[in-house]
C-alpha positions as CSV (number, residue, x, y, z in Angstrom):
1,X,23.5,63.6,14.4
2,X,24.2,60.6,12.0
3,X,27.8,60.1,11.1
4,X,28.8,60.4,7.5
5,X,29.4,57.0,5.8
6,X,33.0,56.0,5.1
7,X,32.1,55.9,1.4
8,X,29.3,57.7,-0.4
9,X,28.6,57.7,-4.1
10,X,25.9,60.2,-5.3
11,X,24.6,60.2,-8.9
12,X,27.8,58.6,-10.2
13,X,28.0,58.1,-13.9
14,X,31.0,56.3,-15.4
15,X,32.3,56.4,-19.0
16,X,34.5,54.3,-21.3
17,X,35.4,56.2,-24.5
18,X,32.3,58.3,-24.2
19,X,30.0,55.3,-23.6
20,X,28.1,55.6,-20.3
21,X,28.5,52.5,-18.1
22,X,27.0,53.7,-14.8
23,X,23.8,55.7,-14.8
24,X,23.6,57.7,-11.6
25,X,24.7,55.2,-9.0
26,X,24.0,56.0,-5.3
27,X,25.8,53.8,-2.8
28,X,27.1,54.0,0.7
29,X,29.4,52.0,2.9
30,X,29.7,52.6,6.7
31,X,32.9,52.3,8.6
32,X,33.6,48.6,9.3
33,X,30.7,47.4,7.1
34,X,30.7,44.7,4.5
35,X,28.6,45.5,1.4
36,X,28.1,43.1,-1.5
37,X,27.2,44.2,-5.1
38,X,25.2,41.6,-7.1
39,X,24.5,41.7,-10.8
40,X,24.8,39.8,-14.0
41,X,27.9,40.0,-16.2
42,X,28.1,43.5,-17.7
43,X,25.9,45.1,-15.1
44,X,28.6,47.5,-14.1
45,X,29.9,45.9,-10.9
46,X,33.6,46.1,-11.8
47,X,33.1,49.7,-13.2
48,X,31.6,50.7,-9.8
49,X,34.8,49.5,-8.0
50,X,37.0,51.1,-10.7
51,X,35.1,54.4,-10.2
52,X,35.8,54.4,-6.5
53,X,39.5,54.0,-7.2
54,X,39.6,56.7,-9.9
55,X,40.3,54.2,-12.7
56,X,37.6,55.4,-15.0
57,X,36.1,58.8,-15.9
58,X,33.1,59.7,-13.8
59,X,30.7,62.5,-13.0
60,X,28.7,62.9,-9.8
61,X,30.1,62.8,-6.3
62,X,32.3,60.2,-4.6
63,X,33.3,60.9,-1.0
64,X,35.6,58.9,1.2
65,X,36.2,59.6,4.9
66,X,34.5,62.9,4.6
67,X,36.6,64.1,1.6
68,X,35.5,64.5,-2.0
69,X,37.7,62.2,-4.1
70,X,35.7,62.7,-7.3
71,X,38.3,62.9,-10.1
72,X,41.2,62.4,-7.7
73,X,44.2,60.4,-9.1
74,X,44.3,56.8,-8.0
75,X,47.5,57.3,-6.1
76,X,45.9,59.9,-3.9
77,X,42.9,57.6,-3.3
78,X,45.2,54.7,-2.3
79,X,47.1,57.0,0.1
80,X,43.8,57.8,1.8
81,X,43.3,54.1,2.6
82,X,41.4,52.5,-0.3
83,X,42.9,49.2,-1.5
84,X,41.6,47.0,-4.4
85,X,42.0,43.3,-5.3
86,X,41.0,43.3,-9.0
87,X,39.5,40.4,-10.9
88,X,42.3,38.2,-12.1
89,X,44.4,38.8,-8.9
90,X,46.6,41.6,-10.4
91,X,49.8,40.3,-8.8
92,X,53.1,41.6,-10.1
93,X,54.0,38.3,-11.7
94,X,57.7,39.0,-12.3
95,X,58.3,40.0,-8.7
96,X,58.8,37.7,-5.8
97,X,56.1,37.1,-3.3
98,X,57.9,39.3,-0.8
99,X,58.5,42.1,-3.2
100,X,54.8,42.1,-4.0
101,X,54.1,42.6,-0.3
102,X,56.6,45.4,-0.2
103,X,54.9,47.0,-3.2
104,X,51.6,46.9,-1.3
105,X,53.2,49.1,1.4
106,X,54.9,51.5,-1.0
107,X,52.8,54.5,0.3
108,X,53.5,53.8,4.0
109,X,56.2,55.7,5.9
110,X,56.0,53.8,9.2
111,X,58.5,51.3,10.5
112,X,56.1,48.3,10.9
113,X,56.2,47.0,7.3
114,X,58.4,44.0,8.1
115,X,56.1,43.1,11.1
116,X,53.1,43.3,8.8
117,X,54.8,41.0,6.2
118,X,55.4,38.5,9.0
119,X,51.7,38.8,10.1
120,X,50.5,37.9,6.6
121,X,52.9,35.0,6.3
122,X,51.2,33.7,9.5
123,X,47.8,34.2,7.9
124,X,48.9,32.6,4.7
125,X,51.7,30.1,5.5
126,X,51.9,29.0,1.9
127,X,53.1,32.4,1.0
128,X,55.9,32.2,3.6
129,X,57.1,29.0,2.0
130,X,57.2,30.7,-1.4
131,X,58.4,34.1,-0.4
132,X,61.3,34.1,-2.8
133,X,59.4,32.6,-5.8
134,X,58.0,34.8,-8.5
135,X,54.3,35.6,-8.1
136,X,53.7,34.2,-11.6
137,X,54.8,30.7,-10.5
138,X,52.1,30.5,-7.8
139,X,48.9,28.5,-8.1
140,X,45.7,30.5,-8.6
141,X,44.7,30.2,-5.0
142,X,48.2,31.3,-3.8
143,X,48.0,34.3,-6.2
144,X,44.7,35.3,-4.7
145,X,46.1,35.0,-1.2
146,X,49.0,37.2,-2.2
147,X,46.6,39.7,-3.8
148,X,44.7,40.0,-0.6
149,X,47.8,40.2,1.6
150,X,49.4,42.8,-0.7
151,X,46.2,45.0,-0.5
152,X,46.2,44.6,3.3
153,X,49.8,45.8,3.4
154,X,48.4,49.3,2.8
155,X,46.5,49.0,6.1
156,X,43.4,50.2,4.3
157,X,40.2,51.5,5.8
158,X,38.3,50.2,2.7
159,X,39.0,47.0,0.8
160,X,37.4,46.5,-2.6
161,X,37.3,42.9,-4.0
162,X,36.3,41.9,-7.5
163,X,35.3,38.3,-7.9
164,X,37.8,36.9,-5.4
165,X,36.5,33.3,-5.6
166,X,36.7,33.1,-9.4
167,X,38.4,29.9,-10.6
168,X,39.4,28.7,-7.1
169,X,38.7,25.4,-5.4
170,X,35.9,25.4,-2.8
171,X,38.3,24.7,0.1
172,X,40.5,27.7,-0.9
173,X,37.4,29.9,-1.3
174,X,36.2,29.0,2.3
175,X,39.6,29.7,3.7
176,X,39.8,33.0,1.8
177,X,36.4,34.1,3.0
178,X,37.3,33.2,6.6
179,X,40.3,35.6,6.3
180,X,38.1,38.3,4.9
181,X,35.7,37.9,7.8
182,X,38.5,38.2,10.2
183,X,39.9,41.3,8.4
184,X,36.5,42.9,8.8
185,X,35.8,41.9,12.4
186,X,39.3,42.1,13.9
187,X,40.7,45.0,12.0
188,X,37.5,47.0,11.3
189,X,38.2,47.2,7.6
190,X,35.1,48.0,5.5
191,X,34.7,45.8,2.5
192,X,32.9,46.2,-0.8
193,X,32.6,42.8,-2.4
194,X,31.7,41.9,-6.0
195,X,31.3,38.1,-6.0
196,X,29.7,35.5,-8.3
197,X,29.0,33.2,-5.3
198,X,26.1,35.3,-4.0
199,X,25.2,33.0,-1.1
200,X,28.7,33.1,0.3
201,X,28.9,36.9,-0.2
202,X,25.6,37.5,1.6
203,X,26.8,35.3,4.5
204,X,29.5,37.8,5.4
205,X,27.8,41.1,4.3
206,X,25.5,43.4,6.3
207,X,24.0,45.0,3.2
208,X,23.8,44.6,-0.5
209,X,23.0,46.3,-3.8
210,X,21.6,44.7,-7.0
211,X,23.0,46.4,-10.1
212,X,21.3,46.0,-13.5
213,X,22.6,47.7,-16.7
214,X,24.5,50.3,-14.8
215,X,21.6,51.2,-12.4
216,X,21.0,50.2,-8.8
217,X,17.6,48.5,-8.8
218,X,17.6,47.2,-5.2
219,X,19.3,48.0,-1.9
220,X,18.6,46.1,1.3
221,X,20.1,44.3,4.3
222,X,21.7,41.0,3.4
223,X,19.1,38.9,5.1
224,X,16.3,40.6,3.2
225,X,18.1,40.2,-0.1
226,X,18.5,36.5,0.6
227,X,14.7,36.2,1.1
228,X,13.8,38.3,-2.0
229,X,12.3,36.0,-4.6
230,X,13.9,37.7,-7.6
231,X,17.3,37.7,-5.9
232,X,17.0,34.0,-5.0
233,X,16.0,33.0,-8.5
234,X,18.6,35.2,-10.3
235,X,21.7,34.8,-8.0
236,X,21.1,32.0,-5.4
237,X,19.7,29.4,-7.7
238,X,16.5,28.4,-5.8
């Protein structure tokens, strides 16, 4: 008997002020899997992530860890183990680095929060040096490090990332994707990745979806997407 995916979306339609942005999206993510969503600007990639988190009105079915979370409040979805790094980082700019990390653990009731903060300072030493600075005073790369560390303070089972490389220097992007690879392989965290750098995203993903105008038009293993002529021309540039 095949295990149920960690995340399943069936026939999901999403709406902004009555305008339909997703048109019956079907998508699955297995436990410990990395899935990339490719698509042009306005295709519905961010809306797909927001739908999983309960941040936009949807119809259809969304299941996480065997439970129906369709229409559930975002706070409930977060407590179940879904964390999101939104486009633009989404750090709490007026709070210090350390207070941002504490905010990421706000739903936890265990006693290991301080230990986890130390762990993420080890992963991102630049955050440790700036632990008392306001998040708004950090560079773009440092803010993205903080956004990832704060999301991981939840100890999520599923991490959603929306354009994590946007506006970052190539060396910062490589380091960040190395961390995401470790998060997936060492901690077993499943990842859904929306990323403009399709080649980099496909390098760490097992599967991918291509989204056009709110509709899934292609789903395949990452290596097959990399070899698809239409995908190569549209997203890989060759």
